[in-house]
N, CA, C and O atoms as a GROMACS GRO file, in nm:
protein
  644
    1MET      N    1  12.029  10.860  11.635
    1MET     CA    2  11.888  10.934  11.590
    1MET      C    3  11.877  11.034  11.602
    1MET      O    4  11.921  11.095  11.700
    2ARG      N    5  11.797  11.098  11.483
    2ARG     CA    6  11.796  11.203  11.481
    2ARG      C    7  11.610  11.275  11.404
    2ARG      O    8  11.565  11.212  11.308
    3ILE      N    9  11.541  11.379  11.448
    3ILE     CA   10  11.468  11.434  11.418
    3ILE      C   11  11.485  11.489  11.283
    3ILE      O   12  11.574  11.563  11.241
    4LEU      N   13  11.346  11.420  11.197
    4LEU     CA   14  11.382  11.501  11.071
    4LEU      C   15  11.238  11.564  11.018
    4LEU      O   16  11.123  11.524  11.004
    5ARG      N   17  11.304  11.670  10.998
    5ARG     CA   18  11.153  11.770  10.973
    5ARG      C   19  11.146  11.838  10.814
    5ARG      O   20  11.219  11.920  10.757
    6PHE      N   21  10.986  11.742  10.761
    6PHE     CA   22  11.008  11.707  10.644
    6PHE      C   23  10.851  11.747  10.546
    6PHE      O   24  10.750  11.705  10.602
    7GLN      N   25  10.832  11.804  10.445
    7GLN     CA   26  10.694  11.766  10.467
    7GLN      C   27  10.627  11.603  10.387
    7GLN      O   28  10.715  11.537  10.333
    8LEU      N   29  10.527  11.562  10.382
    8LEU     CA   30  10.519  11.467  10.350
    8LEU      C   31  10.394  11.409  10.296
    8LEU      O   32  10.309  11.378  10.380
    9ASN      N   33  10.369  11.389  10.181
    9ASN     CA   34  10.203  11.406  10.117
    9ASN      C   35  10.134  11.557  10.160
    9ASN      O   36  10.018  11.590  10.135
   10GLY      N   37  10.212  11.621  10.216
   10GLY     CA   38  10.106  11.790  10.212
   10GLY      C   39  10.110  11.815  10.344
   10GLY      O   40  10.061  11.920  10.387
   11ASP      N   41  10.178  11.707  10.444
   11ASP     CA   42  10.186  11.715  10.566
   11ASP      C   43  10.324  11.751  10.654
   11ASP      O   44  10.423  11.678  10.650
   12ASP      N   45  10.318  11.848  10.719
   12ASP     CA   46  10.492  11.911  10.804
   12ASP      C   47  10.448  11.744  10.917
   12ASP      O   48  10.347  11.703  10.974
   13VAL      N   49  10.596  11.696  10.898
   13VAL     CA   50  10.603  11.570  10.950
   13VAL      C   51  10.729  11.574  11.098
   13VAL      O   52  10.803  11.671  11.080
   14GLU      N   53  10.750  11.531  11.172
   14GLU     CA   54  10.861  11.515  11.233
   14GLU      C   55  10.893  11.310  11.253
   14GLU      O   56  10.836  11.222  11.318
   15ILE      N   57  10.984  11.312  11.179
   15ILE     CA   58  11.031  11.145  11.240
   15ILE      C   59  11.144  11.110  11.274
   15ILE      O   60  11.235  11.113  11.191
   16ALA      N   61  11.166  11.070  11.406
   16ALA     CA   62  11.283  11.023  11.432
   16ALA      C   63  11.344  10.949  11.382
   16ALA      O   64  11.257  10.866  11.356
   17ALA      N   65  11.497  10.881  11.316
   17ALA     CA   66  11.541  10.804  11.218
   17ALA      C   67  11.678  10.771  11.290
   17ALA      O   68  11.724  10.857  11.365
   18PRO      N   69  11.750  10.645  11.272
   18PRO     CA   70  11.881  10.667  11.256
   18PRO      C   71  11.951  10.741  11.141
   18PRO      O   72  11.894  10.745  11.032
   19ASP      N   73  12.067  10.799  11.158
   19ASP     CA   74  12.106  10.878  11.039
   19ASP      C   75  12.164  10.786  10.908
   19ASP      O   76  12.170  10.836  10.796
   20HIS      N   77  12.197  10.677  10.928
   20HIS     CA   78  12.221  10.618  10.832
   20HIS      C   79  12.134  10.560  10.719
   20HIS      O   80  12.159  10.524  10.604
   21TRP      N   81  11.991  10.565  10.814
   21TRP     CA   82  11.869  10.520  10.730
   21TRP      C   83  11.878  10.603  10.587
   21TRP      O   84  11.940  10.704  10.554
   22THR      N   85  11.772  10.496  10.507
   22THR     CA   86  11.771  10.583  10.394
   22THR      C   87  11.584  10.674  10.404
   22THR      O   88  11.498  10.691  10.491
   23LEU      N   89  11.604  10.712  10.251
   23LEU     CA   90  11.450  10.787  10.311
   23LEU      C   91  11.360  10.701  10.250
   23LEU      O   92  11.247  10.750  10.238
   24LEU      N   93  11.376  10.582  10.205
   24LEU     CA   94  11.248  10.478  10.194
   24LEU      C   95  11.278  10.394  10.295
   24LEU      O   96  11.200  10.300  10.280
   25GLU      N   97  11.362  10.368  10.412
   25GLU     CA   98  11.337  10.303  10.561
   25GLU      C   99  11.243  10.371  10.640
   25GLU      O  100  11.155  10.310  10.702
   26VAL      N  101  11.256  10.515  10.643
   26VAL     CA  102  11.180  10.593  10.718
   26VAL      C  103  11.032  10.599  10.648
   26VAL      O  104  10.939  10.628  10.724
   27LEU      N  105  11.014  10.583  10.566
   27LEU     CA  106  10.907  10.601  10.489
   27LEU      C  107  10.818  10.490  10.503
   27LEU      O  108  10.701  10.509  10.538
   28ARG      N  109  10.879  10.338  10.472
   28ARG     CA  110  10.833  10.240  10.491
   28ARG      C  111  10.850  10.190  10.690
   28ARG      O  112  10.753  10.129  10.737
   29TYR      N  113  10.924  10.209  10.750
   29TYR     CA  114  10.943  10.162  10.923
   29TYR      C  115  10.886  10.278  10.991
   29TYR      O  116  10.822  10.259  11.094
   30ARG      N  117  10.904  10.395  10.944
   30ARG     CA  118  10.861  10.478  11.056
   30ARG      C  119  10.732  10.557  10.988
   30ARG      O  120  10.633  10.549  11.061
   31ALA      N  121  10.715  10.608  10.902
   31ALA     CA  122  10.606  10.699  10.861
   31ALA      C  123  10.464  10.545  10.839
   31ALA      O  124  10.345  10.577  10.833
   32GLY      N  125  10.492  10.442  10.834
   32GLY     CA  126  10.390  10.317  10.775
   32GLY      C  127  10.372  10.310  10.640
   32GLY      O  128  10.283  10.234  10.604
   33LEU      N  129  10.444  10.381  10.539
   33LEU     CA  130  10.415  10.424  10.404
   33LEU      C  131  10.487  10.339  10.286
   33LEU      O  132  10.590  10.358  10.222
   34THR      N  133  10.373  10.218  10.283
   34THR     CA  134  10.455  10.088  10.212
   34THR      C  135  10.401  10.074  10.061
   34THR      O  136  10.359   9.969  10.011
   35GLY      N  137  10.408  10.193  10.001
   35GLY     CA  138  10.345  10.191   9.849
   35GLY      C  139  10.497  10.203   9.813
   35GLY      O  140  10.539  10.122   9.731
   36SER      N  141  10.579  10.287   9.861
   36SER     CA  142  10.724  10.268   9.777
   36SER      C  143  10.760  10.139   9.823
   36SER      O  144  10.760  10.098   9.939
   37LYS      N  145  10.795  10.072   9.705
   37LYS     CA  146  10.829   9.960   9.731
   37LYS      C  147  10.984   9.886   9.764
   37LYS      O  148  11.076   9.955   9.721
   38GLN      N  149  11.019   9.782   9.821
   38GLN     CA  150  11.182   9.825   9.832
   38GLN      C  151  11.217   9.726   9.776
   38GLN      O  152  11.210   9.619   9.835
   39GLY      N  153  11.260   9.732   9.657
   39GLY     CA  154  11.344   9.621   9.534
   39GLY      C  155  11.488   9.593   9.550
   39GLY      O  156  11.525   9.512   9.634
   40CYS      N  157  11.570   9.653   9.478
   40CYS     CA  158  11.668   9.618   9.436
   40CYS      C  159  11.771   9.710   9.515
   40CYS      O  160  11.887   9.717   9.475
   41ASP      N  161  11.727   9.787   9.637
   41ASP     CA  162  11.839   9.872   9.738
   41ASP      C  163  11.934   9.879   9.671
   41ASP      O  164  12.037   9.875   9.738
   42LYS      N  165  11.955   9.893   9.516
   42LYS     CA  166  12.086   9.915   9.493
   42LYS      C  167  12.086  10.040   9.390
   42LYS      O  168  12.194  10.083   9.350
   43GLY      N  169  11.924  10.118   9.334
   43GLY     CA  170  11.890  10.196   9.236
   43GLY      C  171  11.897  10.132   9.112
   43GLY      O  172  11.915  10.209   9.017
   44ASP      N  173  11.891  10.044   9.092
   44ASP     CA  174  11.883   9.947   9.022
   44ASP      C  175  11.681   9.948   8.926
   44ASP      O  176  11.656   9.969   8.807
   45CYS      N  177  11.581   9.916   9.043
   45CYS     CA  178  11.519   9.874   8.980
   45CYS      C  179  11.381   9.969   8.924
   45CYS      O  180  11.317   9.963   8.820
   46GLY      N  181  11.366  10.080   9.074
   46GLY     CA  182  11.320  10.166   9.004
   46GLY      C  183  11.141  10.159   9.106
   46GLY      O  184  11.055  10.246   9.089
   47ALA      N  185  11.129  10.085   9.167
   47ALA     CA  186  11.006  10.063   9.282
   47ALA      C  187  11.016  10.144   9.366
   47ALA      O  188  10.909  10.178   9.416
   48CYS      N  189  11.128  10.204   9.414
   48CYS     CA  190  11.099  10.311   9.562
   48CYS      C  191  11.141  10.473   9.491
   48CYS      O  192  11.222  10.552   9.541
   49THR      N  193  11.069  10.494   9.373
   49THR     CA  194  11.049  10.632   9.280
   49THR      C  195  10.913  10.708   9.400
   49THR      O  196  10.797  10.679   9.428
   50LEU      N  197  11.023  10.825   9.446
   50LEU     CA  198  10.902  10.902   9.480
   50LEU      C  199  10.967  11.031   9.463
   50LEU      O  200  11.088  11.041   9.440
   51HIS      N  201  10.850  11.177   9.480
   51HIS     CA  202  10.938  11.277   9.451
   51HIS      C  203  10.984  11.333   9.594
   51HIS      O  204  10.948  11.307   9.709
   52VAL      N  205  11.086  11.426   9.535
   52VAL     CA  206  11.131  11.501   9.658
   52VAL      C  207  11.136  11.687   9.552
   52VAL      O  208  11.198  11.734   9.457
   53ASP      N  209  11.040  11.725   9.636
   53ASP     CA  210  11.001  11.889   9.569
   53ASP      C  211  10.924  11.881   9.436
   53ASP      O  212  10.869  11.978   9.384
   54GLY      N  213  10.925  11.741   9.378
   54GLY     CA  214  10.850  11.776   9.248
   54GLY      C  215  10.928  11.702   9.168
   54GLY      O  216  10.890  11.672   9.055
   55ARG      N  217  11.059  11.662   9.219
   55ARG     CA  218  11.174  11.555   9.131
   55ARG      C  219  11.173  11.435   9.170
   55ARG      O  220  11.177  11.421   9.292
   56ALA      N  221  11.167  11.330   9.098
   56ALA     CA  222  11.172  11.170   9.079
   56ALA      C  223  11.309  11.137   9.148
   56ALA      O  224  11.411  11.172   9.088
   57VAL      N  225  11.321  11.069   9.276
   57VAL     CA  226  11.470  11.040   9.293
   57VAL      C  227  11.448  10.894   9.361
   57VAL      O  228  11.335  10.844   9.355
   58LEU      N  229  11.552  10.825   9.423
   58LEU     CA  230  11.550  10.652   9.385
   58LEU      C  231  11.530  10.718   9.554
   58LEU      O  232  11.591  10.820   9.590
   59SER      N  233  11.444  10.647   9.638
   59SER     CA  234  11.446  10.666   9.761
   59SER      C  235  11.565  10.574   9.860
   59SER      O  236  11.612  10.595   9.972
   60CYS      N  237  11.585  10.461   9.754
   60CYS     CA  238  11.675  10.347   9.828
   60CYS      C  239  11.818  10.418   9.834
   60CYS      O  240  11.919  10.374   9.887
   61LEU      N  241  11.804  10.519   9.777
   61LEU     CA  242  11.985  10.566   9.777
   61LEU      C  243  12.016  10.711   9.815
   61LEU      O  244  12.113  10.783   9.791
   62THR      N  245  11.879  10.736   9.894
   62THR     CA  246  11.863  10.901   9.926
   62THR      C  247  11.884  10.879  10.105
   62THR      O  248  11.830  10.809  10.192
   63LEU      N  249  11.948  10.941  10.103
   63LEU     CA  250  11.975  10.931  10.311
   63LEU      C  251  11.862  11.008  10.298
   63LEU      O  252  11.821  11.071  10.200
   64ALA      N  253  11.799  10.993  10.446
   64ALA     CA  254  11.636  11.047  10.502
   64ALA      C  255  11.686  11.134  10.526
   64ALA      O  256  11.640  11.220  10.451
   65GLY      N  257  11.810  11.208  10.631
   65GLY     CA  258  11.826  11.329  10.606
   65GLY      C  259  11.844  11.411  10.469
   65GLY      O  260  11.867  11.532  10.481
   66GLU      N  261  11.838  11.380  10.394
   66GLU     CA  262  11.827  11.457  10.235
   66GLU      C  263  11.707  11.566  10.217
   66GLU      O  264  11.714  11.676  10.163
   67ALA      N  265  11.589  11.498  10.280
   67ALA     CA  266  11.474  11.526  10.292
   67ALA      C  267  11.452  11.656  10.371
   67ALA      O  268  11.412  11.753  10.307
   68GLU      N  269  11.469  11.665  10.470
   68GLU     CA  270  11.464  11.808  10.593
   68GLU      C  271  11.507  11.907  10.506
   68GLU      O  272  11.607  11.933  10.438
   69GLY      N  273  11.351  11.973  10.540
   69GLY     CA  274  11.352  12.109  10.515
   69GLY      C  275  11.224  12.067  10.344
   69GLY      O  276  11.152  12.152  10.292
   70HIS      N  277  11.234  11.943  10.303
   70HIS     CA  278  11.158  11.958  10.170
   70HIS      C  279  11.053  11.889  10.132
   70HIS      O  280  11.037  11.786  10.197
   71ALA      N  281  10.978  11.910  10.053
   71ALA     CA  282  10.837  11.826  10.018
   71ALA      C  283  10.846  11.708   9.936
   71ALA      O  284  10.861  11.717   9.814
   72VAL      N  285  10.838  11.583  10.003
   72VAL     CA  286  10.806  11.454   9.989
   72VAL      C  287  10.699  11.410   9.947
   72VAL      O  288  10.600  11.429  10.019
   73THR      N  289  10.680  11.332   9.806
   73THR     CA  290  10.508  11.288   9.738
   73THR      C  291  10.550  11.155   9.761
   73THR      O  292  10.661  11.131   9.715
   74THR      N  293  10.505  11.082   9.806
   74THR     CA  294  10.481  10.880   9.803
   74THR      C  295  10.354  10.890   9.698
   74THR      O  296  10.273  10.982   9.684
   75ILE      N  297  10.366  10.757   9.625
   75ILE     CA  298  10.236  10.710   9.570
   75ILE      C  299  10.116  10.753   9.664
   75ILE      O  300  10.014  10.800   9.612
   76GLU      N  301  10.124  10.738   9.792
   76GLU     CA  302  10.013  10.780   9.867
   76GLU      C  303   9.958  10.914   9.867
   76GLU      O  304   9.853  10.948   9.921
   77GLY      N  305  10.026  10.977   9.812
   77GLY     CA  306   9.982  11.142   9.832
   77GLY      C  307   9.971  11.170   9.680
   77GLY      O  308   9.934  11.287   9.666
   78LEU      N  309   9.985  11.120   9.586
   78LEU     CA  310   9.961  11.114   9.470
   78LEU      C  311   9.794  11.152   9.426
   78LEU      O  312   9.749  11.197   9.320
   79VAL      N  313   9.746  11.126   9.516
   79VAL     CA  314   9.551  11.110   9.493
   79VAL      C  315   9.547  11.251   9.551
   79VAL      O  316   9.602  11.270   9.659
   80GLY      N  317   9.476  11.368   9.478
   80GLY     CA  318   9.436  11.418   9.531
   80GLY      C  319   9.286  11.459   9.594
   80GLY      O  320   9.210  11.370   9.634
   81PRO      N  321   9.254  11.579   9.599
   81PRO     CA  322   9.112  11.615   9.653
   81PRO      C  323   8.990  11.559   9.614
   81PRO      O  324   8.899  11.519   9.687
   82ASP      N  325   8.997  11.559   9.480
   82ASP     CA  326   8.911  11.514   9.384
   82ASP      C  327   8.944  11.372   9.328
   82ASP      O  328   8.925  11.338   9.212
   83GLY      N  329   8.995  11.293   9.425
   83GLY     CA  330   9.041  11.132   9.379
   83GLY      C  331   9.171  11.111   9.337
   83GLY      O  332   9.268  11.174   9.379
   84PRO      N  333   9.173  11.015   9.246
   84PRO     CA  334   9.293  11.014   9.175
   84PRO      C  335   9.370  11.098   9.081
   84PRO      O  336   9.329  11.204   9.035
   85ASP      N  337   9.496  11.039   9.053
   85ASP     CA  338   9.590  11.135   8.969
   85ASP      C  339   9.558  11.121   8.811
   85ASP      O  340   9.553  11.003   8.777
   86VAL      N  341   9.540  11.190   8.733
   86VAL     CA  342   9.507  11.166   8.594
   86VAL      C  343   9.628  11.040   8.568
   86VAL      O  344   9.588  10.944   8.503
   87VAL      N  345   9.727  11.037   8.600
   87VAL     CA  346   9.816  10.919   8.553
   87VAL      C  347   9.711  10.805   8.609
   87VAL      O  348   9.629  10.740   8.544
   88GLN      N  349   9.745  10.799   8.778
   88GLN     CA  350   9.681  10.689   8.800
   88GLN      C  351   9.498  10.641   8.741
   88GLN      O  352   9.444  10.534   8.769
   89ASP      N  353   9.452  10.724   8.680
   89ASP     CA  354   9.306  10.702   8.616
   89ASP      C  355   9.406  10.639   8.454
   89ASP      O  356   9.380  10.531   8.402
   90CYS      N  357   9.458  10.685   8.428
   90CYS     CA  358   9.493  10.663   8.278
   90CYS      C  359   9.587  10.479   8.269
   90CYS      O  360   9.567  10.387   8.190
   91PHE      N  361   9.654  10.485   8.347
   91PHE     CA  362   9.693  10.356   8.409
   91PHE      C  363   9.604  10.230   8.452
   91PHE      O  364   9.632  10.110   8.446
   92ASP      N  365   9.468  10.305   8.505
   92ASP     CA  366   9.352  10.209   8.503
   92ASP      C  367   9.242  10.158   8.438
   92ASP      O  368   9.175  10.057   8.463
   93ALA      N  369   9.224  10.304   8.284
   93ALA     CA  370   9.162  10.289   8.216
   93ALA      C  371   9.260  10.188   8.116
   93ALA      O  372   9.198  10.098   8.058
   94ALA      N  373   9.380  10.195   8.096
   94ALA     CA  374   9.463  10.128   8.002
   94ALA      C  375   9.503  10.002   7.985
   94ALA      O  376   9.551   9.940   7.890
   95GLY      N  377   9.463   9.964   8.132
   95GLY     CA  378   9.473   9.771   8.128
   95GLY      C  379   9.606   9.792   8.221
   95GLY      O  380   9.644   9.686   8.273
   96ALA      N  381   9.689   9.916   8.254
   96ALA     CA  382   9.850   9.902   8.268
   96ALA      C  383   9.884   9.826   8.345
   96ALA      O  384   9.985   9.758   8.323
   97LEU      N  385   9.798   9.808   8.483
   97LEU     CA  386   9.847   9.778   8.618
   97LEU      C  387   9.879   9.586   8.626
   97LEU      O  388   9.802   9.494   8.599
   98GLN      N  389   9.997   9.584   8.666
   98GLN     CA  390   9.967   9.416   8.679
   98GLN      C  391  10.032   9.392   8.805
   98GLN      O  392   9.925   9.387   8.867
   99CYS      N  393  10.110   9.376   8.886
   99CYS     CA  394  10.130   9.271   8.995
   99CYS      C  395  10.113   9.391   9.084
   99CYS      O  396  10.053   9.354   9.185
  100GLY      N  397  10.143   9.526   9.089
  100GLY     CA  398  10.165   9.619   9.152
  100GLY      C  399  10.297   9.662   9.170
  100GLY      O  400  10.321   9.783   9.162
  101PHE      N  401  10.404   9.566   9.197
  101PHE     CA  402  10.535   9.599   9.270
  101PHE      C  403  10.587   9.724   9.224
  101PHE      O  404  10.636   9.809   9.298
  102CYS      N  405  10.574   9.734   9.087
  102CYS     CA  406  10.691   9.810   9.047
  102CYS      C  407  10.576   9.960   9.006
  102CYS      O  408  10.619  10.061   8.952
  103GLN      N  409  10.468   9.947   9.035
  103GLN     CA  410  10.373  10.070   8.949
  103GLN      C  411  10.373  10.144   9.034
  103GLN      O  412  10.318  10.247   8.994
  104PRO      N  413  10.420  10.157   9.186
  104PRO     CA  414  10.399  10.310   9.205
  104PRO      C  415  10.526  10.402   9.154
  104PRO      O  416  10.506  10.519   9.121
  105GLY      N  417  10.666  10.338   9.149
  105GLY     CA  418  10.777  10.395   9.138
  105GLY      C  419  10.737  10.458   8.950
  105GLY      O  420  10.774  10.564   8.898
  106ILE      N  421  10.664  10.360   8.899
  106ILE     CA  422  10.642  10.400   8.789
  106ILE      C  423  10.535  10.516   8.766
  106ILE      O  424  10.553  10.615   8.694
  107LEU      N  425  10.447  10.494   8.824
  107LEU     CA  426  10.344  10.618   8.810
  107LEU      C  427  10.403  10.775   8.860
  107LEU      O  428  10.383  10.878   8.795
  108ILE      N  429  10.488  10.766   9.006
  108ILE     CA  430  10.573  10.894   9.034
  108ILE      C  431  10.684  10.944   8.914
  108ILE      O  432  10.715  11.062   8.898
  109ALA      N  433  10.733  10.839   8.841
  109ALA     CA  434  10.839  10.906   8.743
  109ALA      C  435  10.737  10.946   8.597
  109ALA      O  436  10.767  11.008   8.495
  110ALA      N  437  10.607  10.879   8.640
  110ALA     CA  438  10.512  10.924   8.496
  110ALA      C  439  10.440  11.025   8.550
  110ALA      O  440  10.346  11.071   8.485
  111ARG      N  441  10.476  11.085   8.692
  111ARG     CA  442  10.386  11.210   8.692
  111ARG      C  443  10.417  11.294   8.651
  111ARG      O  444  10.347  11.387   8.610
  112GLN      N  445  10.612  11.280   8.653
  112GLN     CA  446  10.696  11.406   8.667
  112GLN      C  447  10.728  11.384   8.500
  112GLN      O  448  10.819  11.458   8.462
  113LEU      N  449  10.678  11.306   8.403
  113LEU     CA  450  10.667  11.322   8.304
  113LEU      C  451  10.580  11.400   8.242
  113LEU      O  452  10.638  11.472   8.161
  114VAL      N  453  10.453  11.418   8.245
  114VAL     CA  454  10.296  11.450   8.250
  114VAL      C  455  10.323  11.600   8.324
  114VAL      O  456  10.282  11.701   8.267
  115THR      N  457  10.373  11.607   8.413
  115THR     CA  458  10.366  11.749   8.439
  115THR      C  459  10.479  11.861   8.382
  115THR      O  460  10.457  11.980   8.362
  116GLU      N  461  10.635  11.773   8.358
  116GLU     CA  462  10.698  11.862   8.260
  116GLU      C  463  10.677  11.916   8.100
  116GLU      O  464  10.696  12.027   8.049
  117ASN      N  465  10.630  11.793   8.047
  117ASN     CA  466  10.653  11.745   7.896
  117ASN      C  467  10.502  11.683   7.876
  117ASN      O  468  10.461  11.569   7.851
  118PRO      N  469  10.448  11.792   7.897
  118PRO     CA  470  10.283  11.636   7.823
  118PRO      C  471  10.292  11.682   7.732
  118PRO      O  472  10.199  11.760   7.751
  119GLY      N  473  10.328  11.708   7.627
  119GLY     CA  474  10.354  11.707   7.454
  119GLY      C  475  10.478  11.610   7.429
  119GLY      O  476  10.545  11.614   7.326
  120ALA      N  477  10.504  11.515   7.542
  120ALA     CA  478  10.632  11.402   7.490
  120ALA      C  479  10.575  11.320   7.405
  120ALA      O  480  10.453  11.310   7.400
  121SER      N  481  10.656  11.252   7.328
  121SER     CA  482  10.653  11.151   7.190
  121SER      C  483  10.645  11.040   7.284
  121SER      O  484  10.655  11.050   7.406
  122ARG      N  485  10.620  10.911   7.201
  122ARG     CA  486  10.651  10.788   7.288
  122ARG      C  487  10.765  10.778   7.320
  122ARG      O  488  10.792  10.749   7.436
  123ASP      N  489  10.906  10.807   7.185
  123ASP     CA  490  11.037  10.814   7.264
  123ASP      C  491  11.059  10.893   7.418
  123ASP      O  492  11.112  10.829   7.509
  124GLU      N  493  11.032  10.978   7.431
  124GLU     CA  494  11.027  11.074   7.544
  124GLU      C  495  10.951  10.953   7.630
  124GLU      O  496  11.030  10.883   7.693
  125ILE      N  497  10.860  10.929   7.640
  125ILE     CA  498  10.792  10.857   7.759
  125ILE      C  499  10.888  10.763   7.767
  125ILE      O  500  10.965  10.777   7.862
  126LYS      N  501  10.912  10.648   7.680
  126LYS     CA  502  11.031  10.557   7.731
  126LYS      C  503  11.129  10.617   7.816
  126LYS      O  504  11.143  10.580   7.933
  127ALA      N  505  11.217  10.732   7.749
  127ALA     CA  506  11.308  10.735   7.796
  127ALA      C  507  11.311  10.784   7.980
  127ALA      O  508  11.399  10.757   8.062
  128ALA      N  509  11.201  10.852   7.999
  128ALA     CA  510  11.147  10.940   8.097
  128ALA      C  511  11.112  10.834   8.212
  128ALA      O  512  11.116  10.864   8.332
  129LEU      N  513  11.072  10.688   8.158
  129LEU     CA  514  11.031  10.588   8.223
  129LEU      C  515  11.159  10.457   8.234
  129LEU      O  516  11.138  10.350   8.291
  130SER      N  517  11.270  10.490   8.178
  130SER     CA  518  11.386  10.361   8.129
  130SER      C  519  11.446  10.330   8.232
  130SER      O  520  11.531  10.242   8.223
  131SER      N  521  11.410  10.424   8.425
  131SER     CA  522  11.485  10.315   8.524
  131SER      C  523  11.387  10.290   8.577
  131SER      O  524  11.392  10.344   8.688
  132ASN      N  525  11.279  10.230   8.562
  132ASN     CA  526  11.189  10.146   8.613
  132ASN      C  527  11.171  10.080   8.556
  132ASN      O  528  11.131  10.090   8.440
  133LEU      N  529  11.202   9.952   8.638
  133LEU     CA  530  11.138   9.787   8.542
  133LEU      C  531  11.050   9.727   8.566
  133LEU      O  532  11.030   9.709   8.686
  134CYS      N  533  10.975   9.680   8.490
  134CYS     CA  534  10.865   9.620   8.534
  134CYS      C  535  10.912   9.479   8.478
  134CYS      O  536  10.978   9.459   8.376
  135ARG      N  537  10.847   9.350   8.601
  135ARG     CA  538  10.858   9.198   8.523
  135ARG      C  539  10.698   9.141   8.467
  135ARG      O  540  10.662   9.034   8.418
  136CYS      N  541  10.645   9.229   8.490
  136CYS     CA  542  10.522   9.161   8.446
  136CYS      C  543  10.459   9.169   8.298
  136CYS      O  544  10.376   9.089   8.253
  137THR      N  545  10.523   9.302   8.220
  137THR     CA  546  10.479   9.316   8.105
  137THR      C  547  10.570   9.388   8.016
  137THR      O  548  10.660   9.462   8.056
  138GLY      N  549  10.541   9.363   7.888
  138GLY     CA  550  10.610   9.442   7.765
  138GLY      C  551  10.580   9.606   7.770
  138GLY      O  552  10.607   9.659   7.662
  139TYR      N  553  10.537   9.686   7.861
  139TYR     CA  554  10.526   9.849   7.874
  139TYR      C  555  10.438   9.867   7.749
  139TYR      O  556  10.387   9.977   7.772
  140THR      N  557  10.384   9.820   7.619
  140THR     CA  558  10.317   9.905   7.604
  140THR      C  559  10.176   9.950   7.649
  140THR      O  560  10.146  10.068   7.640
  141LYS      N  561  10.106   9.874   7.688
  141LYS     CA  562   9.991   9.950   7.809
  141LYS      C  563  10.042  10.062   7.869
  141LYS      O  564   9.992  10.169   7.835
  142ILE      N  565  10.160  10.062   7.980
  142ILE     CA  566  10.228  10.142   8.027
  142ILE      C  567  10.236  10.276   7.986
  142ILE      O  568  10.203  10.379   8.045
  143TYR      N  569  10.304  10.252   7.828
  143TYR     CA  570  10.314  10.373   7.743
  143TYR      C  571  10.188  10.467   7.713
  143TYR      O  572  10.173  10.588   7.728
  144GLU      N  573  10.100  10.367   7.664
  144GLU     CA  574   9.968  10.405   7.624
  144GLU      C  575   9.910  10.476   7.713
  144GLU      O  576   9.847  10.577   7.682
  145ALA      N  577   9.922  10.431   7.851
  145ALA     CA  578   9.861  10.484   7.909
  145ALA      C  579   9.909  10.689   8.001
  145ALA      O  580   9.831  10.770   8.051
  146VAL      N  581  10.078  10.695   7.980
  146VAL     CA  582  10.164  10.786   7.970
  146VAL      C  583  10.125  10.850   7.842
  146VAL      O  584  10.156  10.969   7.835
  147ALA      N  585  10.095  10.825   7.789
  147ALA     CA  586  10.052  10.927   7.596
  147ALA      C  587   9.872  10.932   7.638
  147ALA      O  588   9.808  11.005   7.562
  148ASN      N  589   9.815  10.882   7.716
  148ASN     CA  590   9.669  10.938   7.754
  148ASN      C  591   9.695  11.037   7.836
  148ASN      O  592   9.656  11.152   7.814
  149ALA      N  593   9.776  10.996   7.958
  149ALA     CA  594   9.795  11.138   8.080
  149ALA      C  595   9.856  11.260   7.986
  149ALA      O  596   9.813  11.373   8.012
  150CYS      N  597   9.914  11.253   7.920
  150CYS     CA  598   9.966  11.326   7.818
  150CYS      C  599   9.845  11.459   7.774
  150CYS      O  600   9.825  11.577   7.802
  151GLN      N  601   9.782  11.346   7.686
  151GLN     CA  602   9.694  11.414   7.595
  151GLN      C  603   9.598  11.471   7.700
  151GLN      O  604   9.540  11.575   7.667
  152ARG      N  605   9.567  11.412   7.842
  152ARG     CA  606   9.441  11.438   7.932
  152ARG      C  607   9.529  11.563   7.964
  152ARG      O  608   9.449  11.656   7.955
  153GLU      N  609   9.607  11.596   7.985
  153GLU     CA  610   9.752  11.729   8.083
  153GLU      C  611   9.704  11.814   8.005
  153GLU      O  612   9.636  11.907   8.048
  154LEU      N  613   9.733  11.797   7.870
  154LEU     CA  614   9.726  11.903   7.726
  154LEU      C  615   9.599  11.970   7.759
  154LEU      O  616   9.589  12.077   7.819
  155ALA      N  617   9.486  11.884   7.705
  155ALA     CA  618   9.349  11.949   7.694
  155ALA      C  619   9.276  12.026   7.829
  155ALA      O  620   9.175  12.097   7.825
  156ALA      N  621   9.367  11.986   7.964
  156ALA     CA  622   9.296  12.051   8.106
  156ALA      C  623   9.384  12.194   8.061
  156ALA      O  624   9.350  12.292   8.127
  157GLY      N  625   9.505  12.223   7.947
  157GLY     CA  626   9.608  12.340   8.032
  157GLY      C  627   9.700  12.341   8.082
  157GLY      O  628   9.766  12.434   8.128
  158GLY      N  629   9.725  12.174   8.076
  158GLY     CA  630   9.898  12.184   8.155
  158GLY      C  631   9.823  12.132   8.302
  158GLY      O  632   9.896  12.063   8.374
  159ASP      N  633   9.708  12.154   8.341
  159ASP     CA  634   9.714  12.114   8.495
  159ASP      C  635   9.596  12.020   8.547
  159ASP      O  636   9.509  12.072   8.616
  160ALA      N  637   9.590  11.875   8.514
  160ALA     CA  638   9.512  11.757   8.516
  160ALA      C  639   9.548  11.710   8.657
  160ALA      O  640   9.467  11.636   8.714
  161SER      N  641   9.638  11.738   8.707
  161SER     CA  642   9.678  11.652   8.837
  161SER      C  643   9.532  11.726   8.965
  161SER      O  644   9.525  11.686   9.081
   0.00000   0.00000   0.00000
């Protein structure tokens, strides 16, 4: 066991976990945050996507020790003091939410795109979400939701979160 110290959804935390555990395991089984889903455990599905220092990572492939001293944001931390993130609002408005299993990872990946490239084209949106699989939909509403979030981010001057 080791004590991991990092920032989790804006709060400084200390969590004890075995050295061989992934960040996903620590979040789900030690921190009780089950929003990031445990899907394939091989980095194929994207259901476990979360942010480390603002960058989307696959938490099933990230050893928990790699989070030491960094800022980790899960789907639970995407909601801000004023309510849901613009990406969450746009997914809701577009009816892009299906069963919910893949959605946390897709929302986190979409948030990174909206932050880094709010002028993204449809092809850039597709590329940004290509590592996130959804078995419930044909992605059309997801792409529309992300395009709307990009438009809202641009209208807000690049900071609609």
